[in-house]
Every structure is written in C-alpha cells, then in structure tokens.
C-alpha distance (Angstrom), angle and dihedral (degrees) to the residues before:
residue distance angle dihedral
M1 . . .
T2 3.77 . .
D3 3.79 120.3 .
T4 3.81 90.4 -103.9
Q5 3.80 91.5 51.2
R6 3.80 89.7 50.2
Y7 3.81 92.8 50.2
V8 3.79 92.3 48.3
T9 3.81 89.9 47.1
I10 3.80 90.4 51.2
A11 3.82 89.5 51.1
V12 3.82 94.5 49.7
T13 3.81 90.4 43.5
T14 3.79 89.6 54.1
C15 3.80 92.5 48.6
A16 3.80 92.5 46.9
G17 3.81 90.1 49.2
L18 3.80 92.7 48.9
S19 3.80 90.3 49.9
A20 3.79 91.9 47.5
G21 3.79 89.4 50.9
V22 3.79 94.2 51.4
F23 3.79 92.2 48.9
F24 3.82 91.8 43.6
A25 3.82 89.0 54.7
F26 3.80 90.4 53.0
S27 3.80 92.0 49.2
T28 3.78 96.5 46.0
F29 3.80 106.2 37.8
V30 3.81 117.5 -11.5
M31 3.80 97.7 64.0
P32 3.83 94.3 37.3
A33 3.82 88.7 51.4
L34 3.79 91.9 49.4
D35 3.78 89.5 48.4
R36 3.81 89.3 59.0
L37 3.80 90.2 61.3
A38 3.76 126.0 83.7
P39 3.82 108.1 -83.1
S40 3.81 92.3 -110.9
A41 3.82 91.4 52.8
A42 3.82 91.9 45.2
I43 3.80 91.6 51.0
E44 3.80 92.2 47.6
A45 3.81 92.0 47.6
M46 3.79 93.0 48.3
Q47 3.80 90.9 47.3
Q48 3.81 88.6 55.9
I49 3.80 92.6 45.8
N50 3.80 89.9 51.0
K51 3.82 90.7 51.2
A52 3.81 91.9 50.2
A53 3.82 98.5 42.9
P54 3.81 101.1 72.8
N55 3.79 95.4 70.2
G56 3.78 129.9 135.6
A57 3.79 97.7 -98.0
F58 3.80 96.1 47.1
M59 3.82 94.1 42.9
T60 3.80 90.1 49.8
V61 3.81 91.7 52.5
L62 3.80 90.6 48.6
F63 3.79 102.6 42.3
A64 3.82 110.6 21.0
P65 3.82 91.7 71.1
L66 3.80 89.0 66.4
L67 3.81 89.5 75.8
G68 3.79 92.5 50.6
L69 3.78 91.8 43.7
A70 3.80 93.0 52.2
W71 3.79 89.7 51.3
L72 3.81 92.8 45.6
V73 3.81 93.8 48.4
V74 3.81 89.4 54.8
T75 3.80 100.0 39.9
V76 3.80 100.5 36.2
G77 3.79 92.0 32.9
R78 3.78 93.5 59.7
R79 3.81 90.1 56.1
G80 3.81 92.1 55.7
G81 3.77 125.7 -161.3
S82 3.78 131.1 98.0
P83 3.82 96.9 -42.6
A84 3.80 90.2 55.8
A85 3.79 92.8 47.9
F86 3.81 91.1 50.0
V87 3.82 93.9 46.0
I88 3.80 93.9 47.1
T89 3.81 94.2 45.6
G90 3.82 90.7 44.2
A91 3.80 90.4 50.6
A92 3.80 89.8 51.0
C93 3.82 90.0 51.7
F94 3.80 91.5 47.7
V95 3.80 91.7 50.4
A96 3.82 90.5 45.6
G97 3.80 88.8 55.7
L98 3.80 90.5 51.0
L99 3.80 91.1 47.9
V100 3.81 90.3 54.2
L101 3.79 89.3 48.7
M102 3.81 94.3 48.4
G103 3.79 97.5 35.7
Y104 3.79 99.9 42.9
H105 3.81 114.8 10.6
V106 3.80 100.9 43.0
P107 3.83 94.8 50.8
H108 3.80 91.9 45.2
N109 3.80 91.7 46.8
D110 3.80 89.9 49.3
A111 3.81 90.3 50.3
L112 3.81 91.4 49.1
A113 3.81 89.6 52.1
K114 3.82 88.7 64.1
V115 3.81 94.6 51.2
S116 3.78 123.5 100.3
A117 3.77 107.0 -127.7
H118 3.79 89.1 -146.9
A119 3.79 97.9 51.0
P120 3.83 115.6 128.7
D121 3.82 91.1 -111.3
A122 3.84 95.1 47.7
H123 3.80 91.2 118.6
R124 3.82 92.1 57.1
T125 3.80 92.1 41.8
W126 3.80 91.5 53.2
R127 3.82 93.6 44.2
D128 3.82 92.1 52.0
Y129 3.79 92.5 44.9
Y130 3.80 95.0 45.0
T131 3.80 96.0 47.7
G132 3.80 98.1 49.8
W133 3.78 96.4 33.8
T134 3.79 93.2 52.3
A135 3.80 94.5 45.2
W136 3.81 91.9 52.0
N137 3.79 90.0 43.5
H138 3.81 88.2 60.1
V139 3.82 87.5 55.0
R140 3.79 94.3 51.4
T141 3.82 90.4 44.2
L142 3.80 89.5 55.6
A143 3.82 91.6 45.4
F144 3.81 93.4 53.5
T145 3.81 92.2 41.5
A146 3.80 90.7 52.2
A147 3.81 90.4 47.6
T148 3.80 90.2 52.1
A149 3.80 92.6 50.9
L150 3.80 93.4 45.4
F151 3.81 93.2 50.0
A152 3.81 89.5 49.3
L153 3.80 89.8 50.7
S154 3.81 90.3 50.7
L155 3.79 88.3 56.6
R156 3.79 91.4 49.9
T157 3.80 94.9 48.1
G158 3.81 94.3 38.9
E159 3.79 95.8 66.6
C-alpha cells in the first residue's frame, strides 16, 4: 500500500469503527433501555432519537467513506493480494451495513414518526418496531464491525 492508500484506509477504518460502536450501543443498551419504558414513552423517545440522528457529523461518518472505499477498491484491488481481498471484502461489509440501514431502518423509522405514541395499539406498535428494528440492528452492527476488522487487516498485510 502507498502512504495515501494507508491514510485513506485508516480514515475508513475509523468511520466503520465509529459506526459499529453507535450501532453496538443501540443493540446492547439503548434499545433494551427504551423497551423498559412504557410503550408511549419508548415511541416518543425513539421518535426524538430518529429526528436527531441524521446530523452532519453522523451522516459524514456513514457516507463519506464511500468515496474513499471506491478509490481503495480500484487502486488496492488492482494490485491484488491480501490487502486487496481485505479492502474489497471490508467494503462489501460496509455497503451491506448501509443497505440494511437504508432498506430497513430508515423506512421503519419514517413509519414510526407517523405513529401517535398514545394510540390504543401503541404497545403492539412498539413491540413490532422494537423486535424487527433490534434484530436488523444486530446485522448492521456485525457488518460494520466486520468492515472495521477487515480494513485493519488490510493495513497489517499491506505493509
């Protein structure tokens, strides 16, 4: 790897790790804590979290690495070897995590935004949301964690 490739890999590794950490926190204590609340309070809290989440810093960490990853896949990929395999597989994991986010979480978050937290069926609404959302969050957590590890391995093998 060239110095530039290493620096870009460090940047995308950092972003993948930050993303994995955020999603890990949701899987391990944020969602379980919300689930301990009354359904109306859990829905209201999650609605506020979903309003706050798409901010500049978080969106940059999630989406800016795509530019670096595209460049790395081409430049490291054409050299072949272990670093290329790790970068390409890590990029696939990173993109898979984003696809879960965009394909599952965003639509479900948008649907929850339209729900009245005090509706008679709030308990069922929360239970359905919580169960699926958390399960798919585990998947995206694993995808970003795997990406982080694979990018780190590419740095180790690309010396």
